[in-house]
VOGU-3710 file (C-alpha; in Angstrom, 3 decimals, decimal comma):
1> mhsfdydvli> 117,002/103,383/106,703  114,396/101,353/108,574  115,571/98,305/110,538  113,314/95,380/109,598  112,227/92,314/111,575  112,395/90,141/108,440  113,601/90,326/104,880  110,583/88,419/103,539  107,213/87,843/105,229  104,975/85,275/103,533
11> igggpsgsta> 101,202/85,117/103,994  99,893/81,540/103,674  101,461/78,124/104,255  100,057/76,176/101,304  102,333/74,882/98,506  102,943/78,379/97,060  103,873/79,935/100,405  106,018/77,023/101,604  107,829/76,863/98,263  108,484/80,611/98,371
21> aayarqqgfr> 109,819/80,272/101,932  112,198/77,488/100,835  113,512/79,490/97,873  113,877/82,635/100,023  115,838/80,739/102,682  118,134/79,330/99,963  118,875/82,983/99,075  119,807/83,635/102,714  116,793/85,828/103,530  115,327/86,040/107,048
31> vclverlefp> 111,872/84,581/106,444  108,644/84,571/108,443  105,618/82,625/107,191  102,169/83,314/108,688  99,556/80,559/108,247  95,958/80,993/109,355  95,128/77,328/110,127  96,696/74,546/112,170  98,161/71,756/110,023  97,313/69,104/109,029
41> rfhigesllp> 94,062/70,384/107,542  91,806/69,318/104,664  92,343/71,020/101,306  91,104/70,237/97,824  93,458/70,020/94,826  95,102/66,625/95,361  96,636/66,065/91,927  100,173/67,191/91,062  101,677/67,701/87,589  105,024/66,166/86,557
51> hgneimretg> 106,486/69,539/85,567  106,243/70,618/89,210  108,683/67,882/90,287  111,698/69,998/89,258  110,606/72,793/91,601  110,461/70,367/94,525  113,900/69,053/93,551  115,264/72,604/93,586  113,875/73,346/97,071  115,165/69,987/98,349
61> vwpkieqagf> 111,770/68,615/99,439  111,451/66,025/96,624  113,052/63,061/98,504  110,509/63,581/101,316  107,640/63,525/98,774  109,018/60,328/97,220  109,184/58,668/100,637  105,720/59,778/101,801  103,849/56,814/100,309  101,720/58,861/97,886
71> ikksgalfhl> 100,077/57,168/94,889  102,069/57,389/91,645  100,323/59,299/88,848  101,374/58,459/85,281  98,502/59,956/83,320  94,815/60,741/83,098  91,672/59,106/81,774  88,796/61,020/80,150  85,349/59,423/79,712  82,067/60,594/78,262
81> anglatkeii> 79,261/60,290/80,813  77,526/57,630/78,696  80,723/55,571/78,575  80,821/55,513/74,759  84,169/57,306/74,356  87,390/57,253/76,364  90,781/58,940/75,998  93,847/57,919/78,007  96,797/60,259/78,378  100,124/58,700/79,383
91> fseglvrgld> 102,609/61,401/80,376  105,659/59,488/79,083  104,186/59,634/75,550  104,344/63,434/75,426  106,881/65,520/73,494  108,835/66,689/76,571  111,264/64,278/78,206  111,369/63,813/81,973  107,639/64,314/82,649  106,794/60,629/83,091
101> qtyqvsrakf> 105,110/60,672/86,471  104,298/62,489/89,673  101,939/61,835/92,624  98,344/62,061/93,761  98,487/63,476/97,287  96,470/63,981/100,414  96,863/67,753/100,694  96,766/67,604/104,505  99,925/65,464/104,447  101,566/67,060/101,374
111> dailldhare> 101,160/70,652/102,572  102,486/69,720/106,033  105,622/68,157/104,477  106,290/71,323/102,450  105,736/73,608/105,439  107,939/71,478/107,723  110,651/71,574/105,040  110,540/75,394/104,987  110,813/75,359/108,776  113,826/73,004/108,626
121> lgaeikqpat> 115,494/75,404/106,179  115,180/78,125/108,830  111,915/79,905/108,080  110,065/81,109/111,198  106,471/79,797/111,109  103,641/81,589/112,932  100,688/79,212/113,003  97,762/79,601/113,507  97,863/83,353/112,915  96,171/85,712/110,466
131> vravtpidgg> 97,553/88,775/108,689  95,052/91,616/109,213  96,881/94,598/107,671  99,762/95,308/105,311  100,793/98,970/105,019  103,752/100,576/103,207  106,570/102,156/105,212  109,881/103,550/103,996  111,716/100,698/102,215  109,250/97,981/103,208
141> lrviiehpdk> 105,923/97,048/104,766  104,339/96,949/108,225  102,256/93,828/108,917  99,680/93,320/111,682  99,380/89,656/112,716  96,389/88,479/114,761  96,541/85,390/116,983  93,627/83,077/117,958  93,281/84,802/121,356  92,675/88,090/119,419
151> sseertarwv> 96,009/89,522/120,559  98,030/91,051/117,753  101,639/91,864/116,974  103,243/94,271/114,536  106,149/93,143/112,344  108,081/94,778/109,509  109,612/93,265/106,391  111,262/94,569/103,262  109,086/92,235/101,168  105,693/90,552/101,517
161> ldaggrenhf> 104,665/87,567/99,397  100,906/87,021/99,471  100,207/83,300/99,132  97,011/83,519/101,154  94,684/82,062/98,496  91,602/83,666/97,055  90,164/84,669/100,442  91,442/88,030/101,605  91,817/88,644/105,331  93,327/92,117/105,088
171> pceakkaldp> 92,276/95,219/103,107  94,246/95,540/99,858  93,521/97,969/97,016  95,746/96,048/94,590  93,556/92,938/94,909  90,221/94,568/94,042  90,432/94,868/90,238  89,888/91,575/88,381  90,408/90,667/84,738  87,136/89,824/82,926
181> spfpkrvaiy> 86,502/86,095/83,442  86,513/84,026/80,226  84,290/81,363/81,779  80,756/81,236/83,201  80,519/81,022/86,985  80,990/77,441/88,152  80,639/75,551/91,399  82,342/72,391/92,708  80,676/69,905/95,083  83,075/67,311/96,487
191> shfenvvrpp> 83,928/64,785/99,174  86,247/61,836/99,842  84,868/58,359/99,156  85,750/54,751/99,909  85,248/51,839/97,458  85,404/53,847/94,228  86,225/51,579/91,263  89,747/52,202/89,912  91,192/51,297/86,513  93,542/48,274/86,413
201> gigaghtvvv> 97,348/48,441/86,257  99,106/51,758/85,714  95,702/53,455/85,363  94,934/52,888/89,058  96,841/56,105/89,811  95,321/58,160/86,999  93,126/61,189/87,489  89,775/60,107/86,023  87,550/62,747/84,433  83,948/62,040/83,398
211> rladgwfwli> 82,510/64,660/81,045  78,815/65,562/81,483  76,605/67,689/79,245  77,050/70,765/81,452  80,050/69,903/83,613  82,310/67,066/84,715  83,431/64,842/87,576  86,931/64,270/88,885  87,951/61,019/90,590  91,434/61,241/92,146
221> pideahtsvg> 92,883/58,338/94,189  94,582/59,831/97,256  95,499/56,690/99,201  94,747/52,980/99,083  91,254/53,432/100,520  90,141/56,958/99,618  89,270/58,755/96,389  88,537/62,443/96,021  85,373/62,818/93,927  83,926/66,139/92,828
231> lvtttesmrr> 81,251/67,496/90,523  81,939/70,723/88,645  78,899/72,404/87,120  77,687/75,907/86,335  76,054/77,913/89,132  73,085/78,180/86,754  72,720/74,364/86,608  73,098/74,168/90,376  70,302/76,697/90,858  68,049/74,618/88,603
241> gkgspedifh> 68,922/71,440/90,536  66,663/70,247/93,309  67,726/69,693/96,897  71,011/70,155/98,730  74,445/70,175/97,042  74,796/66,535/98,138  71,462/65,707/96,415  72,641/67,438/93,224  75,907/65,462/93,357  74,107/62,108/93,736
251> havasspklr> 71,573/62,982/91,021  74,451/63,710/88,595  76,063/60,354/89,443  72,755/58,544/88,912  72,211/60,168/85,500  75,565/58,968/84,073  76,100/55,284/83,156  79,897/55,687/83,507  79,635/57,279/86,963  77,127/54,677/88,126
261> elmrgarsam> 79,690/52,029/87,168  82,582/53,772/88,969  80,603/54,761/92,085  78,402/51,676/92,475  79,835/50,607/95,863  81,167/53,978/96,978  80,355/55,618/100,274  81,257/59,087/101,472  84,016/59,214/104,101  83,502/62,855/105,119
271> efhvtsdysy> 81,080/65,743/104,744  80,501/67,395/101,372  82,209/70,704/100,550  81,128/73,395/98,091  83,421/75,901/96,366  81,861/78,424/94,015  82,963/80,938/91,396  86,632/79,992/91,381  87,825/81,271/87,961  89,413/84,708/88,433
281> frqelaterm> 92,640/86,638/87,854  93,632/89,908/89,467  94,658/92,702/87,093  97,766/93,552/89,117  99,903/90,885/90,763  102,505/93,081/92,451  103,060/96,415/94,162  106,417/98,005/94,920  107,080/95,662/97,878  104,349/92,972/97,720
291> imigdaggff> 103,960/90,141/95,195  100,938/87,834/94,865  101,625/84,171/94,197  99,406/81,142/93,618  95,663/81,531/94,151  96,164/84,971/95,739  96,857/86,204/92,212  94,434/84,046/90,260  93,108/80,610/89,417  91,284/79,296/86,389
301> dpifssgvyv> 89,742/75,842/86,668  90,685/72,527/88,297  90,089/70,394/85,183  93,797/69,898/84,385  95,049/70,066/88,012  97,290/73,041/87,236  96,707/74,959/90,502  99,516/73,577/92,697  102,062/73,656/89,861  101,184/77,193/88,710
311> gmnsardavr> 101,318/78,371/92,336  104,734/76,832/93,044  106,083/78,166/89,766  104,895/81,691/90,614  106,630/81,342/94,010  109,931/80,629/92,258  109,431/83,593/89,885  108,509/85,943/92,725  111,538/85,097/94,886  113,872/85,551/91,904
321> llanadrqqr> 112,250/88,913/91,188  112,486/90,280/94,722  116,011/88,882/95,226  117,230/90,821/92,185  115,621/94,069/93,396  116,816/93,472/96,962  120,435/93,167/95,827  120,040/96,621/94,296  118,382/97,909/97,498  115,196/99,072/95,788
331> gltpnervry> 111,549/98,156/95,326  110,012/96,725/92,145  109,775/99,094/89,191  106,399/99,500/87,405  107,925/97,682/84,430  109,005/94,697/86,580  105,529/94,430/88,084  103,890/94,405/84,647  106,366/91,827/83,321  105,766/89,554/86,319
341> akrikkrakv> 101,983/89,662/85,801  102,383/89,021/82,067  104,636/86,019/82,672  102,260/84,439/85,206  99,217/85,075/82,996  100,952/83,831/79,840  101,621/80,510/81,564  98,062/80,358/82,924  96,656/81,188/79,455  98,044/77,922/78,059
351> fkdligsfyd> 95,893/76,027/80,562  93,002/78,461/79,953  93,042/77,649/76,215  93,082/73,913/76,941  90,268/74,355/79,494  88,251/76,193/76,837  88,626/73,236/74,474  87,441/70,875/77,218  84,207/72,779/77,860  83,338/73,279/74,173
361> ndafsvflca> 81,504/70,231/72,780  82,980/70,543/69,274  86,507/71,071/70,565  86,127/68,194/73,014  85,497/65,900/70,019  88,989/66,862/68,819  90,431/66,364/72,321  88,894/62,867/72,545  90,034/61,805/69,065  92,041/58,573/69,406
371> tpplgldrav> 94,525/59,222/66,583  94,847/62,923/65,700  97,379/63,750/62,920  100,905/65,239/63,286  101,317/64,154/66,911  98,911/66,857/68,100  97,866/64,760/71,066  101,524/64,488/72,161  101,623/68,297/72,468  98,361/68,326/74,454
381> nsivagdarm> 99,804/65,508/76,569  102,861/67,652/77,423  100,637/70,554/78,527  98,463/68,235/80,629  101,773/67,173/82,273  102,344/70,840/83,160  104,704/72,071/80,442  103,369/75,568/79,712  106,662/76,952/78,343  105,415/76,596/74,752
391> lwpvwwrfkl> 108,731/75,594/73,200  108,526/75,221/69,418  107,648/71,461/69,083  104,736/71,907/71,532  103,824/75,455/70,432  103,038/74,851/66,768  101,170/71,600/67,449  99,072/73,201/70,200  98,228/76,176/67,958  97,166/73,736/65,207
401> fllicrlqkh> 95,129/71,745/67,750  93,273/74,943/68,780  92,709/75,856/65,096  91,198/72,417/64,394  89,013/72,868/67,498  87,644/76,094/65,969  87,162/74,496/62,516  85,281/71,582/64,106  82,437/74,018/64,916  81,743/74,517/61,200
411> fpvvpri> 82,553/71,143/59,661  83,598/67,861/61,299  87,368/67,420/60,985  86,997/64,452/63,379  83,809/62,498/64,199  81,474/64,508/66,458  80,707/63,117/69,898
//
C-alpha cells in the first residue's frame, strides 16, 4: 500500500475549500490546501444566505464571522427599473424557522477568516501555489504543485477535493463534459462604489435588485462606505451595446429611473471587472478519488446569491462521502459518484427554477405580487434564504408557485407588470 503525504489535498482556498478543510480536520484527516493567490484578494459574491450559517457553526468559524463587523442582512428588495413596482423579502417571514439573518461580506476579509480558521484547525496551507497536474496512483492521487518561482513539488494524497472554481489550471478529463445550459449566455460588469443610496432602517443591509428589460442590477452593501454594484445582461445585449463595459454599465444606469435615484451621487472606488458565461454544470462531479465542490462543479446565476452557500454545502457533503469510503479503505463506487452529483444538482435545481421565474417576464409578475394566495411567497422567501431541502410545507407551495408562473403566460392570474 502506498504511503501518502496527506489524507486529503484541497485545491482552492475560497469558502468551499476552506470549509472542506475545516470539516476534514474535524474528522482527523491530514489536510493540505493549495491556494493560487495571496490573501486578502478581491472576489465577487459578497452576499451570504441564512441557511449557510449552520455550516459555519459546525466548522466553528461562526463566532469569528459575527465579530468581524460585517453588515447584517435580513432580506432583499426587488425593484422594477422604472420604479413602479417593489417587492421586499424579509427572511424571518419565511416558513422555515432560524433563517432570520446573515451577513453581507467583503470577500477579501471573509475568505481570509475562513482560510485562517482552517489553518488554526491544523490544515497545512500552501499559498500562493498552483496545482498543475492530478494523476491517479494506487489508492490515491499524485499532485504536482507549482510555486511562483516556477519550481514545483510532487505530493500524494488519498483524496483530492477540487474547490478551484470554474478556471481549470490542470488537465482533467472529468471536467470537460458539461450539462446543457438552461440559460442564455450572460455577462456581469461590476465594481465597488461609494455614496450609493441605501434603504432606511432594516433595509439598509438588504441586497437590492433592480430588474431591467434584458437583465438586472445588484446593489450589495459591503461596509459602511462601499457597495458592490453589478449589471447582469446577456452577451447578445452587451455586443449590441456601444463602448467599453464601463460605458455599457453607465448607460444602463442612466436608462433606469430607479437606478438613477440609487446611484445619483455614487462614484466608483475601484476598476470595473467583467465575468462572462458563468452558468454551467459539469456532467460528472466525482471520480474514484477526486470530488468537485463549489464552482469547480458548477454554478448557475448570482441573482439569489446562492453560490457561497451551495459551495459550502457541497464541501460538507463531499467530506462526509470521502470519510465514509476512507473508513472502508476504498475509493468511491460509481453509484456513490452518481448519487453525489444528483444531490448537488437537485439542490442547485431549486435555485435554477427560481432563477428561471426571475428572468421570465410573466413569471416575474407572480414573483412581484404583493399578496399571493396560500402563503406562496413565504415558500419563495425560505428558498431565497437558502433552504433548498424542499420539505413538504415549502415543496408544495413552491410547486404551486411555479405552476402559476406557467399559467401566467396564457392568462393573467396576477396583474401583469
